[in-house]
LUMVO-706804 format. One record per residue (C-alpha): residue in one letter; x, y, z. Coordinates in steps of 0.02 Angstrom, whole numbers, plus 50000, padded with zeros to 5 digits. Layout:
["a"; [X; Y; Z]]
...
END
This chain:
["m"; [62106; 56415; 55971]]
["d"; [62101; 56532; 55825]]
["i"; [62213; 56690; 55856]]
["r"; [62137; 56833; 55739]]
["t"; [62264; 56940; 55650]]
["i"; [62263; 57098; 55554]]
["d"; [62396; 57124; 55419]]
["l"; [62431; 57315; 55385]]
["f"; [62546; 57342; 55224]]
["a"; [62515; 57169; 55189]]
["g"; [62606; 57135; 55005]]
["a"; [62565; 56978; 54946]]
["g"; [62567; 56897; 55125]]
["g"; [62740; 56834; 55152]]
["l"; [62725; 56882; 55345]]
["s"; [62553; 56802; 55368]]
["l"; [62603; 56648; 55275]]
["g"; [62737; 56616; 55395]]
["f"; [62619; 56653; 55527]]
["e"; [62503; 56514; 55444]]
["q"; [62644; 56389; 55425]]
["a"; [62684; 56408; 55606]]
["e"; [62510; 56311; 55640]]
["l"; [62475; 56395; 55797]]
["g"; [62302; 56459; 55760]]
["f"; [62350; 56618; 55685]]
["m"; [62207; 56667; 55570]]
["p"; [62199; 56830; 55460]]
["i"; [62034; 56912; 55471]]
["f"; [62064; 57082; 55387]]
["a"; [62201; 57157; 55275]]
["v"; [62260; 57321; 55187]]
["e"; [62367; 57327; 55044]]
["i"; [62380; 57484; 54921]]
["d"; [62451; 57372; 54766]]
["k"; [62300; 57295; 54672]]
["a"; [62396; 57144; 54624]]
["a"; [62473; 57097; 54791]]
["a"; [62292; 57136; 54869]]
["n"; [62232; 57008; 54742]]
["t"; [62362; 56889; 54787]]
["y"; [62327; 56890; 54975]]
["e"; [62148; 56892; 54952]]
["r"; [62161; 56730; 54846]]
["h"; [62263; 56641; 54967]]
["f"; [62198; 56695; 55131]]
["g"; [62012; 56734; 55083]]
["c"; [61988; 56869; 55218]]
["e"; [61922; 57032; 55193]]
["m"; [62034; 57123; 55106]]
["e"; [62053; 57324; 55097]]
["t"; [62136; 57359; 54926]]
["g"; [62194; 57550; 54952]]
["s"; [62283; 57660; 55078]]
["v"; [62279; 57619; 55269]]
["t"; [62242; 57806; 55284]]
["d"; [62077; 57774; 55202]]
["v"; [62023; 57629; 55327]]
["k"; [61914; 57711; 55455]]
["t"; [61872; 57564; 55588]]
["f"; [61966; 57408; 55596]]
["p"; [61890; 57256; 55659]]
["e"; [61927; 57170; 55815]]
["a"; [62069; 57065; 55838]]
["d"; [62193; 56977; 55944]]
["v"; [62351; 57032; 55850]]
["i"; [62413; 57160; 55726]]
["i"; [62565; 57130; 55618]]
["g"; [62642; 57217; 55463]]
["g"; [62772; 57311; 55388]]
["p"; [62752; 57494; 55355]]
["p"; [62837; 57546; 55177]]
["c"; [63032; 57550; 55202]]
["q"; [63074; 57634; 55047]]
["g"; [63102; 57806; 55132]]
["f"; [63231; 57715; 55276]]
["s"; [63305; 57596; 55162]]
["p"; [63480; 57652; 55081]]
["l"; [63409; 57606; 54922]]
["g"; [63268; 57743; 54940]]
["r"; [63404; 57886; 54961]]
["d"; [63354; 57954; 54790]]
["r"; [63175; 57985; 54836]]
["d"; [63119; 58157; 54850]]
["d"; [63104; 58231; 55029]]
["a"; [62897; 58244; 55016]]
["s"; [62886; 58068; 54956]]
["r"; [63013; 58003; 55091]]
["a"; [62916; 58100; 55225]]
["e"; [62758; 58023; 55172]]
["l"; [62826; 57842; 55185]]
["n"; [62920; 57879; 55350]]
["e"; [62766; 57921; 55435]]
["l"; [62654; 57771; 55393]]
["w"; [62713; 57694; 55547]]
["q"; [62605; 57824; 55619]]
["q"; [62448; 57745; 55532]]
["y"; [62488; 57582; 55601]]
["l"; [62498; 57652; 55786]]
["r"; [62310; 57717; 55762]]
["a"; [62250; 57546; 55703]]
["v"; [62346; 57483; 55879]]
["r"; [62266; 57613; 55972]]
["q"; [62088; 57571; 55899]]
["v"; [62090; 57395; 55920]]
["q"; [62203; 57373; 56066]]
["p"; [62254; 57189; 56027]]
["a"; [62352; 57071; 56132]]
["a"; [62509; 57103; 56041]]
["f"; [62561; 57181; 55879]]
["i"; [62724; 57159; 55767]]
["i"; [62814; 57293; 55668]]
["e"; [62925; 57232; 55530]]
["n"; [63035; 57348; 55429]]
["v"; [63210; 57374; 55369]]
["p"; [63338; 57377; 55515]]
["e"; [63366; 57576; 55472]]
["f"; [63203; 57619; 55544]]
["q"; [63265; 57562; 55710]]
["k"; [63396; 57693; 55704]]
["s"; [63286; 57845; 55651]]
["a"; [63208; 57996; 55724]]
["q"; [63031; 57915; 55684]]
["f"; [63071; 57772; 55788]]
["m"; [63133; 57878; 55936]]
["a"; [62958; 57958; 55918]]
["l"; [62879; 57770; 55917]]
["l"; [62975; 57730; 56073]]
["e"; [62920; 57891; 56168]]
["a"; [62740; 57848; 56127]]
["m"; [62763; 57679; 56195]]
["e"; [62812; 57769; 56351]]
["t"; [62685; 57896; 56354]]
["d"; [62526; 57850; 56265]]
["p"; [62378; 57787; 56382]]
["v"; [62341; 57645; 56271]]
["l"; [62525; 57604; 56204]]
["k"; [62592; 57611; 56371]]
["q"; [62508; 57457; 56418]]
["y"; [62629; 57353; 56305]]
["a"; [62796; 57282; 56361]]
["f"; [62909; 57274; 56199]]
["n"; [63072; 57231; 56133]]
["y"; [63155; 57250; 55973]]
["g"; [63307; 57224; 55856]]
["p"; [63375; 57154; 55684]]
["l"; [63351; 56982; 55637]]
["n"; [63435; 56873; 55498]]
["a"; [63311; 56767; 55415]]
["a"; [63453; 56629; 55375]]
["d"; [63471; 56620; 55564]]
["y"; [63291; 56553; 55557]]
["g"; [63295; 56436; 55426]]
["a"; [63275; 56541; 55267]]
["p"; [63392; 56499; 55121]]
["q"; [63427; 56685; 55116]]
["r"; [63533; 56821; 55217]]
["r"; [63406; 56957; 55250]]
["i"; [63398; 57054; 55399]]
["r"; [63239; 57138; 55453]]
["g"; [63208; 57255; 55602]]
["i"; [63082; 57176; 55703]]
["f"; [62979; 57254; 55841]]
["m"; [62858; 57147; 55964]]
["a"; [62748; 57222; 56088]]
["v"; [62630; 57111; 56211]]
["r"; [62498; 57199; 56311]]
["n"; [62496; 57177; 56506]]
["a"; [62659; 57076; 56499]]
["e"; [62805; 57100; 56620]]
["e"; [62942; 57079; 56483]]
["v"; [62957; 57030; 56290]]
["e"; [63104; 56916; 56288]]
["w"; [63225; 56943; 56138]]
["p"; [63285; 56892; 56024]]
["p"; [63193; 56723; 55958]]
["p"; [63305; 56574; 55991]]
["v"; [63423; 56559; 55831]]
["t"; [63376; 56386; 55745]]
["h"; [63519; 56387; 55611]]
["g"; [63685; 56413; 55587]]
["p"; [63833; 56430; 55683]]
["n"; [63752; 56515; 55836]]
["a"; [63602; 56385; 55836]]
["a"; [63605; 56277; 55994]]
["s"; [63544; 56126; 55885]]
["g"; [63704; 56138; 55768]]
["t"; [63573; 56156; 55616]]
["p"; [63670; 56219; 55469]]
["y"; [63603; 56361; 55370]]
["v"; [63479; 56303; 55234]]
["t"; [63566; 56341; 55071]]
["v"; [63527; 56387; 54883]]
["r"; [63550; 56204; 54836]]
["d"; [63427; 56165; 54959]]
["a"; [63293; 56283; 54900]]
["i"; [63315; 56273; 54710]]
["g"; [63423; 56135; 54664]]
["d"; [63303; 56020; 54603]]
["l"; [63241; 56146; 54472]]
["p"; [63291; 56119; 54284]]
["e"; [63455; 56227; 54251]]
["y"; [63363; 56303; 54089]]
["p"; [63177; 56340; 54100]]
["t"; [63064; 56336; 53946]]
["a"; [62908; 56420; 54010]]
["v"; [62889; 56608; 53970]]
["e"; [62729; 56651; 54046]]
["p"; [62661; 56633; 54229]]
["v"; [62519; 56527; 54197]]
["v"; [62417; 56431; 54325]]
["v"; [62426; 56250; 54284]]
["e"; [62280; 56122; 54360]]
["g"; [62349; 55962; 54435]]
["l"; [62276; 55808; 54540]]
["a"; [62382; 55884; 54689]]
["g"; [62317; 56044; 54674]]
["d"; [62346; 56207; 54557]]
["r"; [62534; 56268; 54526]]
["q"; [62588; 56421; 54439]]
["e"; [62724; 56410; 54309]]
["l"; [62851; 56537; 54372]]
["h"; [63019; 56451; 54319]]
["l"; [63016; 56563; 54165]]
["k"; [63146; 56569; 54016]]
["r"; [63239; 56739; 53978]]
["n"; [63330; 56773; 53812]]
["p"; [63476; 56864; 53858]]
["r"; [63573; 56966; 53714]]
["p"; [63730; 56880; 53664]]
["t"; [63841; 57003; 53746]]
["s"; [63754; 56985; 53916]]
["l"; [63771; 56799; 53883]]
["e"; [63970; 56821; 53859]]
["r"; [63977; 56922; 54029]]
["y"; [63872; 56795; 54124]]
["m"; [63993; 56665; 54067]]
["a"; [64149; 56756; 54115]]
["i"; [64084; 56746; 54302]]
["p"; [64120; 56606; 54410]]
["e"; [64016; 56547; 54551]]
["g"; [64028; 56671; 54687]]
["g"; [64101; 56792; 54567]]
["n"; [64036; 56964; 54514]]
["r"; [64083; 57111; 54399]]
["f"; [64269; 57114; 54463]]
["d"; [64285; 56941; 54400]]
["l"; [64213; 57010; 54225]]
["a"; [64337; 57156; 54236]]
["r"; [64474; 57019; 54251]]
["n"; [64409; 56884; 54140]]
["r"; [64341; 56986; 53990]]
["p"; [64394; 57171; 54008]]
["d"; [64322; 57199; 53827]]
["l"; [64146; 57162; 53888]]
["l"; [64154; 57292; 54045]]
["p"; [64022; 57420; 54032]]
["r"; [64097; 57588; 54039]]
["c"; [64018; 57646; 54205]]
["w"; [64106; 57497; 54290]]
["a"; [64264; 57514; 54199]]
["e"; [64268; 57697; 54277]]
["k"; [64221; 57636; 54441]]
["p"; [64343; 57509; 54504]]
["t"; [64290; 57494; 54678]]
["g"; [64095; 57479; 54759]]
["t"; [63971; 57338; 54780]]
["t"; [64040; 57164; 54761]]
["d"; [63867; 57093; 54722]]
["v"; [63835; 57186; 54560]]
["m"; [63843; 57065; 54424]]
["g"; [63873; 56934; 54549]]
["r"; [63841; 56737; 54545]]
["l"; [63752; 56632; 54699]]
["w"; [63851; 56519; 54785]]
["w"; [63756; 56333; 54774]]
["e"; [63816; 56291; 54981]]
["r"; [63769; 56466; 55047]]
["p"; [63600; 56552; 55089]]
["s"; [63565; 56679; 54950]]
["p"; [63590; 56879; 54982]]
["t"; [63448; 56978; 54998]]
["i"; [63311; 56952; 54864]]
["r"; [63245; 57116; 54795]]
["t"; [63105; 57169; 54664]]
["e"; [63227; 57179; 54522]]
["f"; [63307; 56993; 54547]]
["f"; [63287; 56969; 54365]]
["k"; [63408; 57090; 54324]]
["p"; [63607; 57043; 54363]]
["e"; [63660; 57212; 54367]]
["k"; [63560; 57253; 54517]]
["g"; [63647; 57117; 54623]]
["r"; [63695; 56949; 54658]]
["y"; [63562; 56856; 54559]]
["l"; [63649; 56757; 54436]]
["h"; [63615; 56565; 54456]]
["p"; [63768; 56471; 54530]]
["e"; [63791; 56375; 54374]]
["a"; [63668; 56419; 54229]]
["h"; [63714; 56575; 54116]]
["r"; [63555; 56668; 54177]]
["p"; [63489; 56768; 54307]]
["i"; [63379; 56667; 54443]]
["t"; [63187; 56640; 54394]]
["h"; [63024; 56697; 54471]]
["r"; [63015; 56522; 54546]]
["e"; [63182; 56511; 54616]]
["a"; [63167; 56702; 54697]]
["a"; [63012; 56641; 54777]]
["r"; [63068; 56491; 54850]]
["l"; [63220; 56578; 54921]]
["q"; [63094; 56684; 55004]]
["g"; [62997; 56534; 55072]]
["f"; [62840; 56532; 54959]]
["p"; [62781; 56362; 54911]]
["d"; [62751; 56313; 54732]]
["s"; [62573; 56295; 54769]]
["f"; [62552; 56480; 54812]]
["i"; [62490; 56573; 54666]]
["f"; [62527; 56751; 54644]]
["e"; [62419; 56868; 54527]]
["g"; [62480; 56992; 54411]]
["s"; [62612; 57016; 54275]]
["k"; [62783; 56960; 54290]]
["i"; [62852; 57120; 54348]]
["e"; [62712; 57138; 54478]]
["i"; [62743; 56961; 54536]]
["a"; [62929; 57008; 54552]]
["r"; [62884; 57156; 54663]]
["q"; [62773; 57046; 54777]]
["i"; [62916; 56921; 54790]]
["g"; [63053; 57044; 54822]]
["n"; [62945; 57134; 54960]]
["a"; [62892; 56991; 55053]]
["v"; [62971; 56946; 55224]]
["p"; [63042; 56784; 55216]]
["t"; [62914; 56640; 55284]]
["a"; [63040; 56558; 55383]]
["l"; [63085; 56702; 55477]]
["a"; [62889; 56746; 55501]]
["q"; [62867; 56576; 55571]]
["a"; [63003; 56610; 55693]]
["i"; [62915; 56775; 55744]]
["a"; [62750; 56688; 55765]]
["r"; [62829; 56546; 55870]]
["h"; [62897; 56672; 55980]]
["l"; [62757; 56786; 55994]]
["h"; [62631; 56636; 56032]]
["k"; [62753; 56591; 56181]]
["a"; [62749; 56771; 56242]]
["l"; [62556; 56765; 56231]]
["v"; [62540; 56607; 56318]]
["a"; [62649; 56680; 56464]]
["q"; [62550; 56849; 56466]]
["r"; [62392; 56726; 56477]]
["e"; [62466; 56629; 56618]]
["l"; [62511; 56802; 56692]]
["v"; [62333; 56877; 56697]]
["d"; [62247; 56715; 56748]]
["a"; [62371; 56707; 56900]]
["a"; [62319; 56894; 56952]]
END
């Protein structure tokens, strides 16, 4: 049976893709995304009605069984602390537009995905109050908490705050059962960087994200070559697997930028190299810049490529992105890891089945 979904703040569709990959009947019928390149990517893959623009401009939402989506998180994330107060406030309040859609559609369930900091904010306290007092929202049982994508089969440690609500349910169990890592009942180990990208050529040759036609279907060339400056290449060579800028300071102090030399403490991920046998850290939108995080390949003297980042997020090679290299990187980095989305979809489906049985028995 098809379960009609609406995806708000849809991005390229990482959340919807995971729901699709769960093979439980979730089918997007409508999506909203303000970024044109991401909206084009979503529409290309899912083929549903797409509103390219702000959710505030959508007056009427179609009937649906489930609403999913992640209101922009930059206002809550520590990485967004440099935004001005007005832009932070505008971003922080977009969750209210999400609830407007819920009130109008009254789906059987809805999922809000965000950075875990959102669930510690004053806005989230206001959301919880609305869930207890609003005539429509008080019909929903809900639960929430942070989930680590690596615990659910993603080759990436990425923690997201998930809020799940089901209408007319007695309760919503939480969290979804962990499937990977030391806390998994099955004993299944984490999926590693090697598992995800170990088969790709160490040094790519392509330079543009062209779409290539093939007998097995189209694919996109995203394993893209970069041409680092000689100084950058020397810096990369001074950093071992799992190392970072502090290794650079020890091994080649002559190559240490002044800003780092004057800051001997701080984040250990800057100019960091990945480990083969661990999940990666969070893949953000500028993964092609090693000075922004732990984005150096485990062995090759280069940052990870778009294809490698897409695989660490769970996008199959058959998934084609629209836009420029920078626009594609932004879509990849902003996505929900599809393995985490699959786990959420399975947990939600179980809750929907239980809710149906409860209604039938009444």
